[in-house]
C-alpha positions, 0 to 999 in steps of 0.5 A: 500500500502506497503512502502519500503525503499531503502537500499544501501550498501557502503564499505569503509576503515578507518584509525584509528586516536586515540592513538594506541600502538599495530598495530593489537590489538583493543583498547576496554575499556571493555576488559581493565576493565575485565582484572585481570592479569597484565601479558603481552601477545604479540599478534603483532609485531608492536610497537611504541615509542614517539619521543620527538624531532619530537613530533610524534610516531615512529615505532620501530624495533624488538627486542626492549629493554625496558629501565627505566631511573631515574636521568640519570641512565638507566637500561634494564627492559625487551625486546620485541621480534618477535613472533615465531608463529602466529596461523591462524584464529581460530575464533568461528563461522568462517568457516575456514578449519581445515587444515589451523588452524594447519598451521604454515604459517603467515598472515603477510604482511611484511614477505610475501613481504620481503620473495619475495622482488625480485618479488614485483612490485612497486605500480602504483598509477596513473593508472586506467581503467574506462568503458564508454561503450563496445566501449569506455574505459578511461585510466589514465596512470602512466604519469598522462595522460588521453586517451580513447580507442575507437572502431570506427567500423573498429579499436581501436583508441586512443584519448587524453583527458589530463587535463590542465597543471595547473591541474597536473597529473590525477589519475582516471576518473568517469562516473556518470549519463552521466557526465565525471569527472576526479580526479587530484593528488592534489585531485581536480575534473574536469568535461569535457565539449564540446565547440561550435565546439564539442571540449572537454575541462576540467573545475574545478568541484567545491564542492560549487554550487551557491544557494545550500540548503546545502551551509553549508555542501558544503562550509565545503566540498569544501576545502577538497581534494579528495583521491579516489572514487567509482561510484554506481552500478546504475551509478547515484551517486559517493562516495568519500573518502577525504584526511582528512578521510571523506566520501562524496557523490555526489548524483546529478550532475545537480544541484550539491548536495553534502552530507558529511557523516563525519567519524566514531568516532576515525577513518578515511575513507581510501578507499571505498570497495563497493558502492550501492550494492542492493539486488534483492528484494529491492524495490525503493521508494522515493530517499529522504527516502532511507536508506544508509549503508556504510561499511568501513575499517580503515588503520589498517584493520578494517571494518566499516558499515555506515547506515544513517537510524540507530543509531549510523550510524557507526558500526564496524565489528570485528572478534569473541572473542577468535581470536588469530589474527585480520585480517588487510584489505588493503584499496582497492575496494572489490567485492560483489556477490549474494549468494544462497537465497534471504537473502545471500550476500558476500563481498570479501576483501583482507588482508595486508598479501595478503589473500582473506577473505569473509564477508558473510551475510546469513539469517541476520547473518554475519560471516567471511570466509577465502579463503587464497591465491595461494601458495607462492603468495601475492594477491593485487587487485580484478577484479570483473567480470559479473556472467552471463551465461558464466558458469552455475556452478561456480563464478569466481573472478580474482586477481592480485599478487604482482609479476604481475600474474593473478589468477582466483578463482572459487567458485561453484554457488550451494554449502554448507555454507563452501567455505573456503576449498582450493582445488588446482583446485579452483586457476587457474593461467593465469600467465601474458603476455610474457615479461610483468607483470600485474600492482600490486594493480590495478584492471582490467576491464571487458568490455565484458563477456570473455574479461578483460583489465589489466594495465601492469607494463610497461605502456601498457594494456593487454587483457585476453580473451577467445580464438577466441573472443578478441585481438587488432584487435577485436571489441566488440563481440556479446554475443551470440557468447560468450555463444555458446563457449564450451571451456573457455581457456583464452589467452593474447593480449598486447595492445599499449599505447600512447607516454605519457607512452613511447609506440607507439600507435598514437593519433587519431586527426583531423589533421591526415587523415590516423587514423580518429577517429569517421567516421571509413573511409578507411585510406587516403594516407600519406605524402609519397604517400603510401595508408595505408589500414585499413585491414592491421593492426599489430597484437598485439600478435606479436608486444610486443615480440619485447620488451624483459626482459633484464634478459631473454637474454644471457649475455655471449657475453657481457663479451667478448665485454666489454673488447674492449670498449672505446678508450682513446679519445672516449668522445672527438671524439663523443662530441667535438662540440655542437650547442648552438643557431642554426645558431648563436653559437656553442661550440668546444673542442680542442685536448688540452682540450681548450673550444671555442665558435664560436659566431655571434654577431653584424654582426661579427663572433668571437671566445670566449674562456671559461677558466677553470682550468681543461682540458675539454674532451667534451660537453655532453649536452645543456639545456636552454642556458647552456652547460654541459661539462665533464672535464679530471676527469669525472666531469660534469660541467655547463657553464651558463650565470648569468646576464652579467657574465659567471659561472661554476657549478660542478654538480658532487660535488652535492648530489649523484653526479657521474662522467660521460663519455657521454650524449645525442648525440642531443639536438633536431632538429635545428629550432624546439622549445623544449617544456619546462616542470617541469620534464625536465632532461638530461641523462648521462652515468656513468663510471661504465656503469649506466644511470644517470638522472639529473633534470634541470627543474626550476634549481632544480638540482637533481641526480637519478640513473636509473641503467642499464640493468641486463645483461650488462652495458651501453656504450652510449646513442642513443637518449633521448626522441627525437624519443619517449617521455619519452624513452631513447635508449641506446647501451649496452657494449654487442652491443645490443639495450635497452630502459629506460622508464622514467615514469615506470623506467623499462628497456627493451631489443629490439629483435636483430638478434644474428649476429647483433652487434652494435658499442658502438657509439651514434646514430641519431633519425629521425621522419618525423613529430611530428604528427606521430610516424613513424621514425627510429634510425640510428646506426653503426654496429660493422663491420662499416655498417649503421643500421636502426631500423625502426618503423611504425604503420603497421609493428611495429619495423624492422631492416634494414641493409644499409651497406656501399657505397663501399666495401672498406669504413666503418663508424668509427664514429657516424652517423651525423645529419638527415635533413627533416627526410630522409637525413642522413650524415656520415663520411667514413673511407676514409675521405669523407662525405656521404649522405644516402637519401630516394628518394621516396621509395628507399634509395640511397648513395651520395658521397660529398667527402671532401674539395680540392680533387685533384684526384676526378674522375668526371663521368657524370653518376650514379654508381650503384651496387658497393656494392651489386647491389641494392644501387645507389651511386651518385657523383654530377659532378658540385660540383666535378668539382668545387672542383677539380678546386679549389683544383688545384689552392690551391694545394700549400697552402694546401700541408701540410694540410690533408683536409679529413673529420675527424671521429668526429661526425658532428653537425647540425648548422642550419636548412640547414647546418651542421659542420664537422671537418677536420683531420688537427687540431693542434697547431702551433705558439701558435695560435689555428688551427681548421679545420672546414668543413661546409655543406650548404644545400641551399634553392631553391631560391637564394635570401633566401640563408643564408650564414653561415660562418665557419672558417679554421684558420691556414694552408692556412687560408681558409673558405670553404663552400659547397652548396648541393642542387642547387649551386656550392661552391667556396673556396678562400684564405684570405689575412692573416688579417682575410678578405675573399673575397668569390664569391658565384653566383657573390655576394661579401660578406665580412666576418671577424673572430676574435680570 
């Protein structure tokens, strides 16, 4: 009986740790001893010099002067210049095309990148794709989150699987022997477990199992953080490269068995190129007697082979002698193909210059083959695909370029020994999805024949699939249907990602009936009573076209609109008031730049003045009890409490500080607790129209310039992470809507009708529930009408123009706060307060007027169709009658006051109240005169009605409150000493104010 030993090939990349002066030249003692001529022959453009101050080697820029110094006298003795010519791979025994040997193109990574620097995408180091089955794909996003795309039989759903907060960001997922492992950015492994209630949770996967026979090895390995890993083809083992350059093998999960294979002499493992690729004729015997072979590549691009059964275990694969330049390989996963014959096998790798090379084993002989790359394209990753019966004549490999495009490389299955000759038809360009680029350097994932997933640079996913068998709404396709296809034309479908990446895919959770995970049942009615059918789903091929590349739109409108940008008091108008603690205190900036806080303490309402030597313009932010103000010169200042004292901090004076003109309009919904994270930041608009990020978490203050869309500058922020996590919506000075993704640091322009021009004013965001992404952004158009930008999972994004309640009324100021997700307050040009609310499925207007209206017409009717015959305008007759009665009695006291509501942006004061400012704010008799109009949205139960005091100091010294839902309001004058008797449904309340 014959005994066979299993031979497993693993390809890994190594980083050389010994002293090297020339970046791409090998250090070989034999070559040095044979060298007889002292003549220096330059073969590289990379040189280092030793820096004594840092005690380290530093790479120098060419040209570089060689200087000799003796007793302080230094003279130039030579120089190192850049090489002008680099011959391509003219190696003996290498299968290189003749036309490439005479080519003058350079295989230099720096030149390729810098030559197209405007097209090179950033590297997304946390992104990965892992296949569990055809119905389950695991994704790690650039945000460090983990989520699963799962086909439940009717539709693809998204399930969250984030690591614990203490674990940090995730970078990859491994599925080995039916065990799910996740790797954190810190290099720690975590294993997924199921609780008794079948809820998944993560537990740290230690490298030192108790009672292991290999305790010596594993104890040494347990302190080594892991950098990356590759699962073997049979799915039974996983191989890791560690951060200290070692190669680890997890050969068994239960019980855990770790094997530390160490590293080759003088080199470190940088990445694993291929793991456990078995030739078809290999016969498996006893696992403990298996023979292991590893192929490694150093960070300088050297390929190494590890064979545990041979002596020595590590062997280096070098280019043949006589080569004019060695190939430097990138540390990434390669792709293996079975060649012609039983003893033919190939490993495809990429060089740092972006070229495809092949290491081929044929009849027990190894040789290098250079396949090059598409003209003017730099290859960054290989996507291996199944070479089954899809095409009987060719092999296909898919490559991602540095510019975010996909190329397919086609090789004949039955060919001669040479594959290096490049003909144009071998490289087939699949480009990229419309208005989106594929993530650079990240391999795609084939989850079915003819269907390949690629991560996009903007955080979403894209599927490259054969026409007619894939897309967002298509589940796993029977393979017999794929093989019957006669046309192999590929097309793109863009797939949404969850909110952690700044996108719109809703999580599938047990709390939400409409999007059930496992059962695949029909959707249940939502909160609005509307049943959503699973058969009506948004088409992914159309949804992504809402997001446009900013550079693709016409910027001619921007130049004409930017001239009429800000008014002089723009900041004071839109950032005049800010709530600190809901129902307890808020800050107010007067016309003269004074800063006052209205505070409730010890059952007394009082005014507290915050003195500063500089005049203030507005309050542009609030975080963790601290206010962010802008002074007359545009400096950003923090007003915070330190122990028992108040202090000012000048943020503009910090490193990379900027002058600002605006910030986020809202700080969250009153009554809802804001989540505090280690990445919290506030966003502001600079004077030159750029978006600025200011880190505030843990008081680690830091500025970051987020730039602006390429075709316009920023006018204002519409919403910061209220409507979408990690997304900042802004309006450009050209009147168009844009968004900035905090995770990917990319700008997108939203599709907008050419006739719709937005006013350069902050907006209001509303979401019906934290469990649903359905909601809207409310803004004001250039012609003074209300505009809604609505999103729901069925229809995607849609623009809705609400217009105005009357033809003679426009909205000059920013939209006010939104309550309960369907009640939006605005101030009209006629000085009246209006409510836009949703009555079941119909939007309606309600006119609340202004305090002490003397000539308000009261009619016991619902006036409809005043504007366009569609909207209903309602005047509450009880409120109007009460106001008219009070207005007559107070006519004498208020004859010098303009009690109409000012176009100052109102603010929410609590869960059931909001604050407006009236038009008559001015200084008289050296006393502060402030006109405040406070709406109280009363609860239905009188006993729980929370009275919120607002002050109107000067003029007639009155408090004015208006109850909206169920009760009337009564306004009475004070006695001049600050005491007010206010009758609200008979109870008598004593309210005192202090200045």
